[in-house]
BAVEXVEX-783949 format. One line per field, with one value per residue: residue number from 1; z, y, x of N, C-alpha, C, O in turn. Coordinates in steps of 0.1 Angstrom, whole numbers, padded with zeros to 4 digits. Layout:
N
i = c(NUM|...)
n.w = c(Z|...)
n.v = c(Y|...)
n.u = c(X|...)
ca.w = c(Z|...)
ca.v = c(Y|...)
ca.u = c(X|...)
c.w = c(Z|...)
c.v = c(Y|...)
c.u = c(X|...)
o.w = c(Z|...)
o.v = c(Y|...)
o.u = c(X|...)
% end
This chain:
80
i = c(1|2|3|4|5|6|7|8|9|10|11|12|13|14|15|16|17|18|19|20|21|22|23|24|25|26|27|28|29|30|31|32|33|34|35|36|37|38|39|40|41|42|43|44|45|46|47|48|49|50|51|52|53|54|55|56|57|58|59|60|61|62|63|64|65|66|67|68|69|70|71|72|73|74|75|76|77|78|79|80)
n.w = c(0449|0422|0406|0393|0371|0370|0381|0363|0339|0346|0352|0327|0312|0325|0320|0292|0286|0279|0275|0277|0279|0288|0294|0318|0340|0370|0383|0383|0401|0413|0422|0427|0447|0453|0432|0412|0401|0373|0362|0366|0349|0325|0325|0321|0296|0281|0285|0272|0246|0241|0248|0244|0218|0201|0208|0213|0192|0191|0199|0225|0245|0264|0271|0274|0298|0314|0318|0333|0356|0365|0371|0392|0412|0433|0428|0427|0405|0369|0345|0314)
n.v = c(1243|1251|1237|1212|1217|1216|1238|1259|1250|1250|1277|1288|1277|1290|1317|1318|1307|1280|1244|1228|1199|1187|1162|1157|1141|1124|1144|1145|1151|1174|1198|1183|1182|1163|1148|1131|1147|1143|1137|1161|1177|1165|1171|1199|1199|1188|1208|1229|1219|1214|1237|1261|1257|1246|1258|1286|1290|1294|1320|1325|1307|1281|1280|1255|1258|1273|1256|1236|1250|1258|1232|1225|1241|1259|1281|1316|1332|1331|1311|1318)
n.u = c(0536|0555|0573|0566|0551|0523|0508|0515|0504|0477|0473|0478|0456|0435|0440|0440|0416|0413|0416|0439|0457|0487|0495|0509|0532|0524|0508|0480|0460|0468|0494|0526|0552|0570|0578|0603|0633|0639|0614|0600|0614|0608|0581|0581|0593|0572|0553|0565|0565|0538|0523|0539|0552|0532|0506|0512|0528|0556|0560|0566|0587|0604|0638|0664|0679|0662|0640|0653|0659|0634|0623|0639|0630|0638|0654|0660|0661|0657|0673|0688)
ca.w = c(0443|0408|0399|0386|0359|0371|0382|0350|0329|0351|0350|0312|0308|0330|0313|0277|0285|0272|0283|0272|0288|0283|0299|0327|0348|0385|0388|0378|0411|0417|0423|0435|0448|0456|0419|0409|0392|0359|0359|0366|0337|0314|0324|0315|0282|0276|0284|0261|0233|0239|0249|0238|0204|0194|0210|0211|0179|0194|0203|0238|0248|0275|0267|0283|0311|0322|0322|0344|0368|0370|0376|0405|0421|0444|0424|0428|0392|0358|0337|0300)
ca.v = c(1241|1253|1230|1201|1222|1216|1251|1266|1245|1255|1292|1290|1274|1300|1330|1317|1301|1267|1231|1221|1188|1183|1148|1158|1129|1125|1156|1145|1157|1187|1199|1172|1186|1151|1141|1131|1159|1140|1138|1175|1183|1160|1178|1212|1197|1186|1221|1236|1214|1215|1251|1271|1255|1243|1268|1300|1290|1299|1335|1324|1293|1280|1274|1243|1262|1278|1244|1229|1259|1256|1219|1225|1247|1266|1292|1329|1338|1321|1310|1319)
ca.u = c(0549|0554|0583|0562|0545|0509|0502|0517|0494|0464|0473|0477|0443|0426|0443|0437|0403|0416|0416|0450|0463|0500|0497|0520|0533|0524|0501|0466|0451|0473|0509|0533|0566|0578|0582|0617|0637|0638|0600|0596|0620|0600|0568|0584|0595|0559|0547|0572|0561|0523|0518|0548|0555|0520|0496|0517|0536|0570|0561|0572|0591|0614|0651|0667|0683|0651|0633|0660|0658|0620|0622|0646|0620|0644|0662|0653|0662|0656|0685|0686)
c.w = c(0428|0399|0390|0373|0360|0372|0370|0340|0334|0349|0335|0308|0313|0322|0298|0275|0276|0281|0278|0283|0282|0287|0308|0336|0363|0391|0384|0388|0416|0418|0432|0436|0451|0443|0418|0399|0377|0354|0357|0353|0325|0313|0318|0300|0275|0275|0273|0247|0231|0239|0241|0223|0196|0195|0207|0199|0181|0197|0217|0240|0258|0268|0278|0297|0320|0327|0333|0357|0374|0376|0390|0416|0433|0441|0425|0415|0381|0351|0322|0293)
c.v = c(1242|1244|1218|1204|1223|1230|1260|1263|1250|1270|1295|1288|1284|1313|1330|1311|1288|1255|1222|1211|1184|1169|1148|1146|1132|1137|1156|1152|1171|1187|1188|1176|1175|1143|1141|1142|1155|1140|1152|1181|1178|1167|1192|1210|1195|1200|1230|1232|1216|1229|1261|1269|1253|1255|1282|1301|1297|1314|1336|1309|1293|1274|1263|1247|1267|1266|1237|1237|1257|1243|1218|1231|1255|1278|1305|1336|1327|1322|1310|1308)
c.u = c(0548|0563|0578|0554|0529|0503|0504|0506|0480|0462|0471|0462|0433|0428|0439|0423|0404|0415|0427|0455|0476|0504|0509|0520|0532|0516|0487|0457|0456|0488|0515|0548|0575|0582|0597|0621|0635|0623|0595|0602|0612|0587|0570|0587|0581|0551|0552|0567|0546|0518|0527|0550|0542|0510|0501|0526|0550|0571|0567|0575|0602|0627|0655|0671|0672|0642|0639|0659|0644|0618|0628|0636|0625|0651|0653|0653|0662|0669|0681|0693)
o.w = c(0422|0387|0381|0365|0352|0365|0367|0334|0325|0344|0332|0301|0306|0318|0293|0264|0266|0293|0275|0294|0271|0285|0307|0340|0368|0403|0381|0384|0423|0414|0442|0427|0451|0444|0422|0391|0370|0342|0348|0346|0316|0302|0310|0292|0263|0265|0266|0239|0220|0232|0233|0215|0185|0185|0199|0196|0172|0197|0220|0237|0260|0261|0289|0307|0332|0338|0343|0367|0386|0387|0398|0427|0442|0450|0423|0413|0384|0350|0318|0280)
o.v = c(1235|1243|1214|1196|1229|1233|1269|1271|1255|1274|1304|1296|1287|1319|1340|1308|1287|1257|1210|1215|1177|1165|1140|1141|1142|1139|1167|1158|1178|1177|1183|1172|1176|1132|1151|1146|1164|1144|1155|1189|1185|1170|1196|1219|1200|1202|1236|1240|1221|1232|1268|1279|1259|1261|1290|1312|1305|1319|1346|1301|1303|1264|1263|1241|1264|1266|1232|1231|1256|1242|1210|1226|1259|1286|1305|1345|1316|1333|1303|1307)
o.u = c(0540|0561|0585|0551|0523|0493|0496|0500|0472|0452|0463|0457|0423|0418|0434|0419|0396|0413|0425|0457|0476|0515|0518|0509|0538|0518|0482|0447|0448|0494|0509|0556|0588|0588|0604|0612|0631|0621|0588|0595|0610|0582|0562|0583|0579|0544|0545|0564|0542|0509|0521|0549|0541|0506|0495|0531|0553|0582|0573|0567|0609|0626|0649|0666|0672|0638|0633|0657|0642|0611|0623|0636|0618|0654|0641|0645|0666|0676|0672|0692)
% end
């Protein structure tokens, strides 16, 4: 399940050969689809701050609607 942010962080670290830890909640051992929605949104906000704004220097970032959609984990399309 991608909605908790764990797999995005792992994929980023593999693709960019990094070891960035965004201190995501509830996913130390792996993806956790049972996290509350608010925690998943918080995790995506941490990814946005730690990876998109700091590492990628805003060349790519998530807008609020996209983070909410990702946290839901069920939509077929992203929201801008």
